[in-house]
C-alpha positions as a Python dict, from the first residue, in 0.01 Angstrom:
ca = {
    (1, 'M'): (0, 0, 0),
    (2, 'R'): (-108, -310, 194),
    (3, 'H'): (-456, -457, 172),
    (4, 'Q'): (-616, -682, 432),
    (5, 'L'): (-775, -922, 187),
    (6, 'G'): (-799, -1299, 179),
    (7, 'W'): (-872, -1553, -92),
    (8, 'T'): (-1234, -1568, 21),
    (9, 'D'): (-1269, -1195, -53),
    (10, 'L'): (-1202, -1258, -423),
    (11, 'A'): (-1533, -1432, -490),
    (12, 'G'): (-1737, -1254, -755),
    (13, 'R'): (-1448, -1029, -859),
    (14, 'R'): (-1238, -993, -1171),
    (15, 'V'): (-891, -1107, -1058),
    (16, 'G'): (-567, -1049, -1243),
    (17, 'V'): (-273, -1283, -1194),
    (18, 'F'): (42, -1090, -1279),
    (19, 'G'): (330, -1332, -1334),
    (20, 'V'): (304, -1708, -1388),
    (21, 'G'): (610, -1836, -1204),
    (22, 'V'): (580, -2081, -914),
    (23, 'E'): (350, -1858, -708),
    (24, 'G'): (148, -1743, -1008),
    (25, 'R'): (73, -2099, -1118),
    (26, 'C'): (-18, -2192, -761),
    (27, 'A'): (-246, -1888, -737),
    (28, 'L'): (-428, -2002, -1050),
    (29, 'E'): (-479, -2344, -896),
    (30, 'R'): (-608, -2184, -576),
    (31, 'L'): (-848, -1960, -771),
    (32, 'Q'): (-1011, -2261, -937),
    (33, 'A'): (-1203, -2318, -613),
    (34, 'I'): (-1327, -1958, -607),
    (35, 'D'): (-1612, -1820, -816),
    (36, 'C'): (-1426, -1536, -985),
    (37, 'E'): (-1319, -1420, -1331),
    (38, 'V'): (-944, -1463, -1392),
    (39, 'V'): (-710, -1291, -1635),
    (40, 'V'): (-340, -1374, -1666),
    (41, 'V'): (-56, -1137, -1759),
    (42, 'D'): (321, -1194, -1774),
    (43, 'D'): (622, -992, -1889),
    (44, 'D'): (753, -1292, -2083),
    (45, 'P'): (581, -1339, -2420),
    (46, 'T'): (664, -1713, -2406),
    (47, 'A'): (501, -1769, -2063),
    (48, 'I'): (246, -2049, -2045),
    (49, 'A'): (-34, -2120, -1796),
    (50, 'I'): (-227, -2437, -1872),
    (51, 'G'): (-594, -2360, -1920),
    (52, 'Y'): (-547, -1983, -1949),
    (53, 'E'): (-452, -1734, -2217),
    (54, 'V'): (-143, -1543, -2104),
    (55, 'V'): (-133, -1184, -2227),
    (56, 'T'): (205, -1008, -2248),
    (57, 'T'): (236, -705, -2021),
    (58, 'S'): (324, -472, -2305),
    (59, 'P'): (122, -350, -2481),
    (60, 'D'): (-207, -523, -2396),
    (61, 'G'): (-152, -683, -2056),
    (62, 'A'): (-116, -360, -1861),
    (63, 'A'): (-454, -241, -1985),
    (64, 'L'): (-607, -580, -1901),
    (65, 'L'): (-481, -554, -1543),
    (66, 'R'): (-635, -207, -1513),
    (67, 'S'): (-973, -370, -1585),
    (68, 'C'): (-943, -594, -1276),
    (69, 'D'): (-1089, -550, -928),
    (70, 'V'): (-781, -706, -763),
    (71, 'V'): (-437, -805, -897),
    (72, 'I'): (-230, -1089, -744),
    (73, 'K'): (131, -1001, -817),
    (74, 'S'): (427, -1237, -846),
    (75, 'P'): (687, -1161, -575),
    (76, 'G'): (955, -1107, -840),
    (77, 'I'): (770, -805, -978),
    (78, 'S'): (876, -500, -779),
    (79, 'R'): (613, -289, -609),
    (80, 'R'): (815, 11, -724),
    (81, 'R'): (755, -58, -1093),
    (82, 'D'): (564, 215, -1271),
    (83, 'D'): (289, -20, -1389),
    (84, 'V'): (234, -161, -1040),
    (85, 'M'): (222, 184, -882),
    (86, 'A'): (-21, 293, -1155),
    (87, 'L'): (-259, 11, -1058),
    (88, 'E'): (-254, 120, -694),
    (89, 'A'): (-300, 484, -796),
    (90, 'A'): (-610, 377, -991),
    (91, 'G'): (-753, 218, -676),
    (92, 'I'): (-687, -143, -778),
    (93, 'P'): (-550, -344, -482),
    (94, 'V'): (-223, -524, -568),
    (95, 'V'): (-176, -819, -334),
    (96, 'G'): (35, -1133, -296),
    (97, 'G'): (-61, -1492, -235),
    (98, 'V'): (126, -1509, 99),
    (99, 'G'): (-66, -1210, 233),
    (100, 'L'): (-397, -1351, 113),
    (101, 'E'): (-326, -1682, 290),
    (102, 'I'): (-219, -1523, 620),
    (103, 'H'): (-537, -1314, 622),
    (104, 'D'): (-760, -1616, 564),
    (105, 'R'): (-592, -1832, 828),
    (106, 'G'): (-656, -1564, 1088),
    (107, 'S'): (-592, -1693, 1439),
    (108, 'Q'): (-384, -1997, 1335),
    (109, 'T'): (-27, -1989, 1464),
    (110, 'I'): (181, -1854, 1175),
    (111, 'V'): (557, -1799, 1184),
    (112, 'C'): (725, -1590, 915),
    (113, 'V'): (1100, -1654, 891),
    (114, 'T'): (1294, -1386, 707),
    (115, 'G'): (1650, -1259, 676),
    (116, 'T'): (1925, -1204, 422),
    (117, 'K'): (2076, -1544, 499),
    (118, 'G'): (1984, -1843, 715),
    (119, 'K'): (1608, -1832, 673),
    (120, 'S'): (1577, -2157, 477),
    (121, 'T'): (1789, -2351, 726),
    (122, 'T'): (1616, -2199, 1029),
    (123, 'A'): (1269, -2265, 889),
    (124, 'S'): (1360, -2624, 799),
    (125, 'I'): (1503, -2696, 1144),
    (126, 'M'): (1194, -2547, 1309),
    (127, 'G'): (965, -2768, 1106),
    (128, 'H'): (1171, -3079, 1174),
    (129, 'L'): (1184, -3017, 1549),
    (130, 'L'): (813, -2938, 1569),
    (131, 'K'): (723, -3267, 1406),
    (132, 'G'): (971, -3453, 1628),
    (133, 'L'): (806, -3300, 1933),
    (134, 'G'): (463, -3415, 1819),
    (135, 'A'): (324, -3093, 1671),
    (136, 'T'): (167, -3068, 1327),
    (137, 'A'): (357, -2822, 1109),
    (138, 'A'): (427, -2735, 747),
    (139, 'V'): (732, -2551, 614),
    (140, 'T'): (631, -2340, 317),
    (141, 'G'): (721, -2026, 128),
    (142, 'N'): (1035, -1926, -51),
    (143, 'L'): (1214, -2261, -14),
    (144, 'G'): (932, -2485, -139),
    (145, 'R'): (560, -2487, -197),
    (146, 'P'): (372, -2163, -131),
    (147, 'P'): (161, -2159, 187),
    (148, 'F'): (-152, -2124, -30),
    (149, 'D'): (-78, -2442, -225),
    (150, 'P'): (-397, -2652, -202),
    (151, 'S'): (-187, -2942, -66),
    (152, 'V'): (-95, -2749, 253),
    (153, 'P'): (-325, -2864, 535),
    (154, 'K'): (-559, -2605, 681),
    (155, 'D'): (-554, -2746, 1034),
    (156, 'L'): (-198, -2714, 1166),
    (157, 'D'): (-44, -2636, 1501),
    (158, 'V'): (211, -2414, 1327),
    (159, 'L'): (241, -2288, 970),
    (160, 'I'): (597, -2178, 890),
    (161, 'I'): (646, -1941, 596),
    (162, 'E'): (996, -1862, 474),
    (163, 'T'): (930, -1507, 361),
    (164, 'S'): (1147, -1311, 119),
    (165, 'S'): (1174, -934, 118),
    (166, 'F'): (965, -942, -200),
    (167, 'Q'): (683, -1129, -28),
    (168, 'A'): (700, -925, 292),
    (169, 'T'): (570, -614, 116),
    (170, 'D'): (250, -801, 23),
    (171, 'V'): (161, -901, 380),
    (172, 'A'): (-90, -685, 570),
    (173, 'D'): (-181, -906, 868),
    (174, 'A'): (71, -959, 1148),
    (175, 'P'): (182, -1323, 1191),
    (176, 'S'): (206, -1480, 1536),
    (177, 'L'): (586, -1464, 1531),
    (178, 'V'): (845, -1315, 1299),
    (179, 'V'): (1194, -1472, 1311),
    (180, 'V'): (1470, -1257, 1160),
    (181, 'T'): (1792, -1446, 1093),
    (182, 'S'): (2026, -1175, 958),
    (183, 'L'): (2045, -850, 767),
    (184, 'G'): (2284, -755, 489),
    (185, 'T'): (2262, -614, 139),
    (186, 'D'): (2060, -783, -134),
    (187, 'H'): (1799, -730, -407),
    (188, 'L'): (1887, -365, -463),
    (189, 'D'): (1750, -389, -817),
    (190, 'W'): (1407, -468, -669),
    (191, 'H'): (1403, -242, -362),
    (192, 'G'): (1603, 51, -497),
    (193, 'N'): (1853, 98, -213),
    (194, 'Q'): (1976, -70, 104),
    (195, 'E'): (1759, 132, 343),
    (196, 'D'): (1442, 40, 153),
    (197, 'Y'): (1554, -325, 141),
    (198, 'W'): (1598, -326, 518),
    (199, 'S'): (1271, -146, 575),
    (200, 'D'): (1076, -378, 344),
    (201, 'K'): (1224, -695, 489),
    (202, 'L'): (1168, -597, 851),
    (203, 'S'): (823, -451, 788),
    (204, 'L'): (672, -787, 887),
    (205, 'T'): (764, -706, 1247),
    (206, 'S'): (577, -376, 1263),
    (207, 'L'): (244, -448, 1094),
    (208, 'P'): (-68, -336, 1282),
    (209, 'G'): (-115, -573, 1575),
    (210, 'A'): (247, -695, 1556),
    (211, 'K'): (313, -958, 1818),
    (212, 'L'): (642, -1141, 1877),
    (213, 'T'): (973, -1079, 1702),
    (214, 'L'): (1276, -1306, 1747),
    (215, 'A'): (1601, -1162, 1612),
    (216, 'Q'): (1952, -1307, 1573),
    (217, 'G'): (2156, -1111, 1825),
    (218, 'D'): (2490, -1232, 1683),
    (219, 'D'): (2432, -1065, 1346),
    (220, 'P'): (2595, -718, 1335),
    (221, 'G'): (2379, -592, 1049),
    (222, 'L'): (2059, -684, 1227),
    (223, 'V'): (2173, -534, 1556),
    (224, 'S'): (2258, -209, 1378),
    (225, 'A'): (1905, -195, 1235),
    (226, 'A'): (1729, -273, 1565),
    (227, 'R'): (1538, 56, 1533),
    (228, 'L'): (1339, -101, 1247),
    (229, 'L'): (1214, -396, 1452),
    (230, 'G'): (861, -391, 1588),
    (231, 'G'): (655, -612, 1813),
    (232, 'T'): (788, -753, 2139),
    (233, 'V'): (1152, -823, 2048),
    (234, 'T'): (1357, -1113, 2186),
    (235, 'W'): (1724, -1152, 2087),
    (236, 'S'): (1884, -1494, 2037),
    (237, 'H'): (2254, -1534, 2117),
    (238, 'G'): (2500, -1818, 2079),
    (239, 'A'): (2508, -2156, 1910),
    (240, 'A'): (2301, -2466, 1980),
    (241, 'G'): (2443, -2711, 2230),
    (242, 'S'): (2495, -3085, 2211),
    (243, 'W'): (2125, -3148, 2153),
    (244, 'A'): (2177, -3031, 1793),
    (245, 'A'): (2445, -3290, 1706),
    (246, 'P'): (2198, -3525, 1527),
    (247, 'L'): (2110, -3243, 1287),
    (248, 'G'): (2454, -3290, 1127),
    (249, 'L'): (2503, -2920, 1061),
    (250, 'L'): (2821, -2785, 906),
    (251, 'G'): (2949, -2445, 1020),
    (252, 'E'): (2910, -2235, 1334),
    (253, 'H'): (2649, -2015, 1163),
    (254, 'N'): (2421, -2315, 1117),
    (255, 'L'): (2444, -2397, 1486),
    (256, 'R'): (2332, -2039, 1554),
    (257, 'N'): (2041, -2103, 1317),
    (258, 'A'): (1954, -2414, 1518),
    (259, 'E'): (1955, -2215, 1842),
    (260, 'L'): (1735, -1951, 1679),
    (261, 'A'): (1492, -2228, 1581),
    (262, 'R'): (1484, -2353, 1938),
    (263, 'Q'): (1421, -2004, 2075),
    (264, 'A'): (1130, -1971, 1833),
    (265, 'L'): (975, -2291, 1967),
    (266, 'L'): (1018, -2164, 2322),
    (267, 'L'): (838, -1840, 2235),
    (268, 'L'): (557, -2045, 2083),
    (269, 'K'): (544, -2247, 2408),
    (270, 'I'): (592, -2579, 2228),
    (271, 'N'): (599, -2863, 2479),
    (272, 'G'): (944, -3022, 2495),
    (273, 'A'): (1140, -2730, 2349),
    (274, 'E'): (1291, -2661, 2691),
    (275, 'D'): (1417, -3020, 2729),
    (276, 'D'): (1760, -3096, 2572),
    (277, 'N'): (1696, -3469, 2571),
    (278, 'R'): (1364, -3438, 2390),
    (279, 'L'): (1516, -3193, 2144),
    (280, 'R'): (1803, -3430, 2072),
    (281, 'D'): (1554, -3708, 1998),
    (282, 'A'): (1352, -3472, 1778),
    (283, 'A'): (1665, -3368, 1589),
    (284, 'H'): (1733, -3719, 1456),
    (285, 'G'): (1652, -3780, 1091),
    (286, 'F'): (1715, -3428, 968),
    (287, 'D'): (1819, -3453, 605),
    (288, 'G'): (1966, -3108, 577),
    (289, 'L'): (1879, -2854, 316),
    (290, 'P'): (1988, -2910, -45),
    (291, 'G'): (2214, -2632, -161),
    (292, 'R'): (2316, -2520, 186),
    (293, 'L'): (2668, -2647, 268),
    (294, 'T'): (2577, -2997, 152),
    (295, 'E'): (2850, -3246, 65),
    (296, 'V'): (2763, -3394, -275),
    (297, 'G'): (3067, -3615, -327),
    (298, 'R'): (3432, -3703, -260),
    (299, 'L'): (3685, -3785, -529),
    (300, 'D'): (4057, -3838, -471),
    (301, 'G'): (4014, -3692, -123),
    (302, 'V'): (3851, -3376, -263),
    (303, 'R'): (3524, -3273, -98),
    (304, 'F'): (3259, -3115, -320),
    (305, 'I'): (3032, -2882, -122),
    (306, 'D'): (2710, -2742, -267),
    (307, 'D'): (2617, -2406, -118),
    (308, 'G'): (2413, -2301, -420),
    (309, 'L'): (2149, -2133, -204),
    (310, 'A'): (2409, -1867, -124),
    (311, 'T'): (2263, -1601, -350),
    (312, 'N'): (2418, -1303, -172),
    (313, 'V'): (2738, -1209, 9),
    (314, 'L'): (2647, -1302, 367),
    (315, 'P'): (2599, -1680, 324),
    (316, 'T'): (2916, -1703, 116),
    (317, 'L'): (3111, -1532, 394),
    (318, 'A'): (2961, -1779, 639),
    (319, 'A'): (3057, -2070, 412),
    (320, 'L'): (3417, -1951, 395),
    (321, 'R'): (3430, -1946, 776),
    (322, 'A'): (3333, -2314, 773),
    (323, 'F'): (3658, -2406, 591),
    (324, 'P'): (3924, -2189, 754),
    (325, 'E'): (4220, -2422, 690),
    (326, 'D'): (4116, -2593, 367),
    (327, 'R'): (4292, -2575, 33),
    (328, 'L'): (3986, -2426, -132),
    (329, 'A'): (3858, -2375, -486),
    (330, 'I'): (3543, -2162, -482),
    (331, 'L'): (3296, -2124, -771),
    (332, 'I'): (3149, -1778, -742),
    (333, 'G'): (2931, -1538, -938),
    (334, 'G'): (2596, -1527, -1116),
    (335, 'H'): (2331, -1274, -1205),
    (336, 'D'): (2484, -933, -1132),
    (337, 'R'): (2254, -714, -924),
    (338, 'G'): (2520, -453, -858),
    (339, 'V'): (2581, -567, -500),
    (340, 'D'): (2889, -431, -320),
    (341, 'Y'): (3136, -721, -299),
    (342, 'T'): (3405, -534, -105),
    (343, 'E'): (3387, -744, 211),
    (344, 'L'): (3386, -1071, 17),
    (345, 'V'): (3681, -957, -196),
    (346, 'D'): (3873, -865, 121),
    (347, 'V'): (3815, -1207, 276),
    (348, 'L'): (3910, -1403, -36),
    (349, 'A'): (4215, -1187, -105),
    (350, 'S'): (4345, -1233, 250),
    (351, 'R'): (4297, -1610, 289),
    (352, 'T'): (4613, -1784, 412),
    (353, 'P'): (4550, -2140, 281),
    (354, 'P'): (4586, -2194, -97),
    (355, 'T'): (4279, -2050, -265),
    (356, 'L'): (4147, -2053, -621),
    (357, 'V'): (3856, -1826, -714),
    (358, 'I'): (3671, -1926, -1032),
    (359, 'G'): (3435, -1654, -1154),
    (360, 'L'): (3110, -1751, -1325),
    (361, 'P'): (2901, -1524, -1548),
    (362, 'E'): (2803, -1247, -1489),
    (363, 'S'): (2937, -1107, -1160),
    (364, 'G'): (3224, -1357, -1138),
    (365, 'Q'): (3433, -1151, -1375),
    (366, 'R'): (3393, -844, -1153),
    (367, 'L'): (3489, -1047, -846),
    (368, 'A'): (3790, -1207, -1014),
    (369, 'D'): (3921, -871, -1135),
    (370, 'A'): (3885, -713, -791),
    (371, 'I'): (4061, -1003, -614),
    (372, 'A'): (4345, -1006, -868),
    (373, 'Q'): (4406, -638, -797),
    (374, 'R'): (4415, -701, -421),
    (375, 'S'): (4616, -1022, -385),
    (376, 'A'): (4924, -1182, -533),
    (377, 'T'): (4859, -1517, -362),
    (378, 'T'): (4490, -1589, -418),
    (379, 'E'): (4463, -1741, -764),
    (380, 'V'): (4182, -1627, -991),
    (381, 'T'): (4036, -1742, -1320),
    (382, 'T'): (3698, -1744, -1493),
    (383, 'A'): (3485, -2006, -1664),
    (384, 'A'): (3199, -1977, -1908),
    (385, 'A'): (2987, -2246, -1740),
    (386, 'I'): (2961, -2437, -1416),
    (387, 'E'): (3072, -2762, -1582),
    (388, 'E'): (3402, -2610, -1691),
    (389, 'A'): (3448, -2439, -1354),
    (390, 'T'): (3395, -2761, -1158),
    (391, 'R'): (3651, -2951, -1364),
    (392, 'I'): (3907, -2671, -1325),
    (393, 'A'): (3842, -2667, -950),
    (394, 'F'): (3884, -3045, -915),
    (395, 'T'): (4213, -3050, -1105),
    (396, 'W'): (4347, -2771, -885),
    (397, 'A'): (4214, -2902, -551),
    (398, 'R'): (4332, -3264, -575),
    (399, 'P'): (4440, -3431, -368),
    (400, 'G'): (4274, -3346, -41),
    (401, 'G'): (4124, -3003, -109),
    (402, 'T'): (3770, -2868, -109),
    (403, 'V'): (3561, -2748, -404),
    (404, 'L'): (3291, -2508, -289),
    (405, 'L'): (2999, -2379, -495),
    (406, 'S'): (2894, -2065, -307),
    (407, 'P'): (2802, -1810, -574),
    (408, 'A'): (2707, -1500, -369),
    (409, 'A'): (2467, -1422, -653),
    (410, 'P'): (2138, -1550, -797),
    (411, 'S'): (2140, -1809, -1072),
    (412, 'F'): (1940, -1619, -1333),
    (413, 'S'): (2234, -1537, -1560),
    (414, 'Q'): (2245, -1903, -1669),
    (415, 'F'): (1978, -2099, -1479),
    (416, 'A'): (1610, -2065, -1395),
    (417, 'S'): (1671, -2129, -1026),
    (418, 'W'): (1940, -2209, -770),
    (419, 'K'): (1814, -2568, -775),
    (420, 'E'): (1905, -2602, -1143),
    (421, 'R'): (2249, -2455, -1074),
    (422, 'S'): (2309, -2695, -784),
    (423, 'A'): (2185, -2988, -993),
    (424, 'A'): (2433, -2899, -1267),
    (425, 'F'): (2715, -2889, -1012),
    (426, 'G'): (2617, -3228, -868),
    (427, 'A'): (2590, -3378, -1216),
    (428, 'V'): (2950, -3282, -1298),
    (429, 'V'): (3070, -3438, -972),
    (430, 'R'): (2892, -3762, -1062),
    (431, 'E'): (3039, -3755, -1412),
    (432, 'L'): (3388, -3708, -1273),
    (433, 'G'): (3339, -4010, -1050),
    (434, 'A'): (3190, -4224, -1326),
    (435, 'S'): (3470, -4139, -1567),
    (436, 'G'): (3733, -4255, -1321),
    (437, 'S'): (3885, -3907, -1298),
    (438, 'A'): (3980, -3985, -941),
}
């Protein structure tokens, strides 16, 4: 159930904050400016929220939440959990911080960028181009600070929110524009099945009063699910032209993301978006997105590429297409959500250039076993940690090869976030260079 509530509607109420991750902590900060009673609950008995007592969900926290007027839920907590559905059944609205913020901002131009892959890059390019064209914009959401972070300005020309499928189910008010980058299979442990994942993710486009939808027309999965798109739909096709060269993007898929970003600006009627020369000028200075096909070092002619944001199959497939002729060692695997890896296995097993697949806990073992059964030429092994895997990859790839971290899985089996996983990868590369391994 979706509730059209904003932060201002919480005044005078007893508010539960369920989950004290990044969004939960930010929600607590936001609530400090509101005259309301706050209670905090988390599944983790070791969770800490400075200034608040955190009550564990079982056995006492669930009852505490049932005493609230409204509950702000962390995106990572599924709406299909029994305790969440019980709150709704008892008439207690369960909301999310993103939905609360969109409701409060009302008529401000808000763009939600969603998709199985490409949303972080597309949102980042949009924000960079907007600022280069003289507009005020903030890029928020899943890739950085939440849009309700007190540091996000209230008076913006455009607020961009990278919106996950988890967050989408908490939004009740239609944004000005929804950009959909791709559609594959992900987060089945949260959504239950692929059809519900698709429906939840694309629900942003069909909220009451839905306006504009921009969809990636070169993505087969998204095209096949066109029936689920609402609003006035525009399809983007093709890759960005020469204006995008200063962005320094690696891979054809990223050039399609850049074109999608441009089409979004055109739909928003941003002055200069139609002019290649102005766009080229605006594109200068783009730093790229950490963890998305980012070169983090070269040793003995070996390139080390961090694609740690690839937490599902689609971005890893796109990364492999960026290195079609390379002698390639790929570090793959992470938290196992039971995703079907058949397509990825097929691609890795059929690569013509020399290829080494190094499986990381947990799903890496499953991938390595499947590839070994399919191919006699693609080499496979496993490693217990990313440090070991990176060293194995470097030894195998030198000289002149490529080491690619593109896990096709979340980091939670060994790290708190993809950023920690990418940082560990980069640290090993620096250690190899400092030790004179080259």
